Backbone as a chain_set.jsonl record, in Angstrom:
{"seq": "MGAGVYLVEVIITSSGQRSVGNFHLVNDGPRPVEDACWTFARRDYAGRHRSAEEVHTMSLANMDPEYCMVLRSDLVLAAIDEVLTFRG", "coords": {"N": [[9.616, -0.302, 0.062], [6.844, 1.489, -0.882], [6.419, 4.731, -2.137], [4.904, 7.816, -2.877], [3.572, 7.047, -5.211], [1.234, 5.87, -7.73], [-1.024, 3.925, -6.35], [-2.606, 1.422, -6.922], [-1.815, 0.449, -9.519], [0.969, 0.098, -9.208], [1.257, -1.88, -7.156], [-0.219, -4.102, -8.137], [1.133, -4.584, -10.537], [3.787, -5.014, -9.602], [3.448, -7.245, -8.043], [3.125, -9.211, -9.786], [0.611, -10.023, -10.473], [-0.23, -12.067, -8.782], [-1.126, -13.888, -5.862], [0.62, -13.015, -3.268], [0.327, -13.472, -0.603], [-0.701, -16.05, -0.368], [1.533, -17.521, -0.845], [3.042, -17.018, 1.29], [4.711, -14.797, 1.116], [4.451, -12.16, 1.733], [6.023, -10.514, 3.39], [8.245, -10.216, 1.795], [7.347, -8.829, -0.326], [5.858, -5.902, -1.951], [5.727, -2.847, -0.025], [3.772, -0.556, 0.584], [3.43, 2.736, 1.957], [0.779, 3.915, 3.783], [-0.175, 6.653, 3.534], [1.559, 7.764, 1.735], [1.129, 7.336, -0.835], [-0.847, 7.711, -3.807], [-4.028, 8.154, -5.432], [-6.892, 8.514, -7.562], [-10.162, 9.982, -8.047], [-12.756, 7.882, -9.269], [-14.999, 5.878, -11.265], [-16.837, 3.141, -9.945], [-17.256, -0.421, -10.486], [-20.0, -0.7, -10.822], [-20.668, 1.706, -11.84], [-20.934, 3.885, -10.154], [-19.804, 6.993, -8.875], [-16.786, 7.347, -7.153], [-14.957, 8.839, -4.547], [-11.533, 10.046, -4.389], [-10.448, 9.409, -1.892], [-12.123, 7.3, -1.054], [-11.53, 5.385, -3.042], [-8.817, 5.053, -2.534], [-8.708, 4.062, 0.181], [-10.195, 1.707, -0.092], [-8.635, 0.361, -1.949], [-6.303, -0.084, -0.442], [-7.38, -1.796, 1.503], [-8.173, -3.952, -0.102], [-5.732, -4.923, -1.039], [-4.002, -5.46, 1.118], [-3.616, -8.13, 3.305], [-2.95, -9.626, 1.097], [-1.634, -8.969, -1.369], [0.348, -7.213, -0.668], [2.124, -5.551, 2.041], [0.748, -3.196, 3.842], [1.967, -0.254, 5.246], [1.848, 1.804, 8.153], [2.336, 5.264, 8.312], [3.053, 6.623, 10.691], [4.181, 4.597, 12.238], [6.336, 3.836, 10.642], [7.88, 6.187, 10.678], [8.418, 6.303, 13.438], [9.986, 4.005, 13.719], [12.204, 4.706, 12.17], [13.112, 6.893, 13.644], [13.797, 5.558, 16.006], [15.95, 3.956, 15.127], [17.763, 5.94, 14.35], [18.169, 7.204, 16.814], [19.308, 5.119, 18.273], [21.695, 4.753, 16.877], [22.82, 7.186, 17.303]], "CA": [[8.578, 0.562, 0.529], [6.331, 2.324, -1.954], [6.1, 6.087, -1.71], [4.669, 8.769, -3.938], [3.225, 6.331, -6.431], [-0.164, 5.503, -7.923], [-1.064, 2.704, -5.554], [-3.129, 0.178, -7.486], [-0.99, -0.022, -10.628], [2.287, -0.343, -8.731], [1.169, -3.129, -6.403], [-0.654, -5.195, -9.007], [2.223, -4.859, -11.469], [4.96, -5.559, -8.933], [3.165, -8.553, -7.465], [3.006, -10.178, -10.874], [-0.782, -10.448, -10.482], [-0.401, -13.313, -8.037], [-1.396, -13.67, -4.454], [1.827, -13.29, -2.494], [-0.082, -13.976, 0.707], [-0.859, -17.499, -0.442], [2.859, -18.128, -0.874], [3.728, -16.54, 2.489], [5.777, -13.906, 0.671], [4.065, -10.773, 1.971], [7.154, -9.777, 3.942], [9.216, -9.974, 0.735], [6.681, -8.105, -1.397], [5.774, -4.447, -1.84], [5.312, -2.299, 1.27], [3.385, 0.854, 0.441], [3.074, 3.492, 3.158], [-0.626, 4.255, 3.538], [-0.445, 8.023, 3.094], [2.62, 8.224, 0.845], [0.697, 6.901, -2.162], [-1.993, 8.486, -4.254], [-4.926, 7.631, -6.461], [-7.788, 9.564, -8.012], [-11.571, 9.604, -8.077], [-13.13, 7.121, -10.456], [-16.27, 5.159, -11.154], [-16.666, 1.731, -9.599], [-17.748, -1.377, -11.491], [-21.438, -0.46, -11.026], [-20.839, 3.021, -12.438], [-21.044, 4.938, -9.146], [-18.603, 7.807, -8.684], [-16.128, 7.178, -5.85], [-13.939, 9.862, -4.294], [-10.162, 9.538, -4.317], [-10.276, 8.812, -0.558], [-12.795, 5.993, -1.075], [-10.743, 4.489, -3.894], [-7.555, 4.801, -1.838], [-8.884, 3.181, 1.337], [-10.635, 0.39, -0.554], [-7.466, -0.273, -2.569], [-5.468, -0.587, 0.653], [-8.067, -2.943, 2.105], [-8.166, -5.073, -1.049], [-4.384, -5.439, -1.291], [-3.326, -5.892, 2.342], [-2.229, -8.562, 3.184], [-2.787, -10.609, 0.032], [-0.677, -8.557, -2.397], [1.393, -6.358, -0.106], [2.002, -5.241, 3.458], [0.571, -1.752, 3.961], [2.601, 0.274, 6.448], [1.353, 3.083, 8.672], [3.435, 6.23, 8.292], [3.512, 6.937, 12.043], [5.053, 3.508, 12.689], [7.572, 3.92, 9.853], [8.657, 7.302, 11.226], [8.886, 5.912, 14.777], [11.079, 3.043, 13.538], [13.366, 5.473, 11.697], [13.582, 7.65, 14.805], [14.445, 4.62, 16.924], [17.242, 3.575, 14.549], [18.655, 7.112, 14.433], [18.496, 7.395, 18.232], [20.21, 4.036, 18.652], [23.007, 5.02, 16.251], [23.295, 8.506, 17.736]], "C": [[8.133, 1.432, -0.641], [5.998, 3.703, -1.43], [5.918, 6.975, -2.927], [4.295, 8.137, -5.261], [1.725, 6.078, -6.503], [-0.327, 4.084, -7.424], [-1.46, 1.445, -6.302], [-2.216, -0.377, -8.573], [0.346, -0.566, -10.149], [2.204, -1.69, -8.037], [0.782, -4.285, -7.307], [0.455, -5.569, -9.985], [3.394, -5.536, -10.771], [4.695, -6.925, -8.307], [2.99, -9.612, -8.539], [1.612, -10.766, -10.973], [-0.967, -11.814, -9.84], [-0.623, -12.97, -6.579], [-0.153, -14.02, -3.651], [1.489, -13.826, -1.115], [-0.209, -15.484, 0.721], [0.474, -18.225, -0.459], [3.692, -17.705, 0.325], [4.895, -15.627, 2.146], [5.471, -12.445, 0.951], [5.232, -9.957, 2.497], [8.219, -9.472, 2.903], [8.634, -9.125, -0.387], [6.676, -6.602, -1.179], [5.279, -4.016, -0.468], [4.94, -0.832, 1.113], [3.066, 1.476, 1.796], [1.725, 4.131, 2.88], [-0.878, 5.663, 3.025], [0.693, 8.623, 2.267], [2.345, 7.778, -0.584], [-0.519, 7.726, -2.558], [-2.831, 7.706, -5.245], [-5.835, 8.772, -6.87], [-9.213, 9.05, -8.009], [-11.855, 8.841, -9.368], [-14.468, 6.447, -10.231], [-15.968, 3.699, -10.8], [-17.286, 0.854, -10.685], [-19.226, -1.164, -11.811], [-21.717, 0.921, -11.613], [-20.992, 4.162, -11.457], [-19.72, 5.679, -9.0], [-18.065, 7.595, -7.272], [-15.04, 8.24, -5.715], [-12.555, 9.222, -4.263], [-9.908, 8.857, -2.972], [-10.924, 7.426, -0.492], [-12.0, 4.975, -1.891], [-9.462, 4.09, -3.175], [-7.736, 3.808, -0.687], [-9.355, 1.791, 0.928], [-9.479, -0.352, -1.225], [-6.543, -0.851, -1.509], [-6.085, -1.841, 1.261], [-8.029, -4.16, 1.191], [-6.785, -5.706, -1.197], [-3.679, -5.977, -0.053], [-4.141, -6.996, 3.012], [-1.978, -9.481, 1.988], [-1.719, -10.25, -0.992], [0.481, -7.738, -1.86], [1.191, -6.239, 1.401], [1.93, -3.723, 3.571], [1.15, -1.296, 5.296], [1.957, 1.586, 6.858], [2.528, 4.046, 8.777], [3.941, 6.57, 9.695], [4.447, 5.854, 12.577], [6.375, 3.498, 11.928], [8.462, 5.025, 10.415], [9.197, 6.987, 12.618], [10.056, 4.942, 14.675], [12.35, 3.753, 13.067], [13.959, 6.258, 12.846], [14.32, 6.759, 15.787], [15.83, 4.212, 16.422], [18.222, 4.737, 14.667], [19.072, 7.387, 15.866], [19.508, 6.355, 18.699], [21.619, 4.283, 18.108], [23.656, 6.287, 16.779], [24.261, 8.447, 18.834]], "O": [[8.964, 2.043, -1.312], [5.36, 3.833, -0.386], [6.684, 6.897, -3.887], [4.665, 8.644, -6.321], [1.032, 6.07, -5.486], [0.189, 3.145, -8.03], [-0.697, 0.479, -6.308], [-1.879, -1.561, -8.545], [0.805, -1.595, -10.644], [3.022, -2.568, -8.315], [1.401, -5.347, -7.246], [0.688, -6.752, -10.233], [3.938, -6.517, -11.278], [5.635, -7.683, -8.067], [2.735, -10.777, -8.235], [1.433, -11.869, -11.49], [-1.77, -12.622, -10.306], [-0.326, -11.859, -6.139], [0.102, -15.194, -3.381], [2.281, -14.558, -0.521], [0.135, -16.13, 1.711], [0.545, -19.409, -0.127], [4.889, -17.985, 0.391], [5.939, -15.67, 2.796], [6.174, -11.569, 0.447], [5.413, -8.812, 2.084], [9.022, -8.56, 3.101], [9.357, -8.74, -1.306], [7.401, -6.088, -0.328], [4.508, -4.728, 0.175], [5.723, 0.045, 1.477], [2.501, 0.822, 2.673], [1.545, 4.805, 1.866], [-1.726, 5.847, 2.151], [0.782, 9.841, 2.117], [3.228, 7.836, -1.44], [-1.141, 8.367, -1.711], [-2.38, 6.716, -5.821], [-5.547, 9.921, -6.534], [-9.452, 7.843, -7.975], [-11.272, 9.12, -10.416], [-14.999, 6.453, -9.12], [-14.999, 3.108, -11.275], [-17.782, 1.363, -11.69], [-19.661, -1.416, -12.935], [-22.872, 1.27, -11.857], [-21.164, 5.306, -11.876], [-18.65, 5.069, -9.0], [-18.822, 7.66, -6.303], [-14.296, 8.503, -6.66], [-12.426, 8.005, -4.126], [-9.224, 7.835, -2.919], [-10.343, 6.491, 0.059], [-11.823, 3.834, -1.466], [-9.066, 2.924, -3.203], [-7.0, 2.826, -0.592], [-8.957, 0.8, 1.539], [-9.361, -1.569, -1.08], [-6.053, -1.972, -1.65], [-5.391, -2.828, 1.504], [-7.869, -5.285, 1.666], [-6.682, -6.906, -1.453], [-2.837, -6.867, -0.167], [-5.324, -6.769, 3.265], [-0.896, -10.058, 1.879], [-0.975, -11.122, -1.44], [1.497, -7.587, -2.538], [0.223, -6.754, 1.959], [2.941, -3.039, 3.411], [0.861, -1.877, 6.342], [1.567, 2.386, 6.008], [3.593, 3.681, 9.274], [5.14, 6.785, 9.875], [5.402, 6.159, 13.291], [7.418, 3.188, 12.502], [9.661, 4.823, 10.605], [10.322, 7.368, 12.942], [11.01, 5.036, 15.447], [13.447, 3.431, 13.522], [15.179, 6.292, 13.011], [15.348, 7.153, 16.339], [16.776, 4.132, 17.205], [19.378, 4.542, 15.041], [20.217, 7.767, 16.111], [20.447, 6.672, 19.429], [22.61, 4.048, 18.8], [24.875, 6.451, 16.717], [24.738, 9.485, 19.293]]}, "num_chains": 1, "name": "protein.A"}
């Protein structure tokens, strides 16, 4: 699970610049939590300024599910709570 990391660089680097989805390896690949990663505002290929939020959401859309499996933080926290309750 990826947390607190610059999203694009980590996923592209850790996936070895290959499409893990094509090899049915998404479940074995990186799993960034959607709001536990960060990015920054930047210009797109056409030179238009994009906000950090735009870059972040487009990065998630571009990478899931081909390069990684993006996780929702509410579901991750619910799963942790369920495990802790079960063990309790």
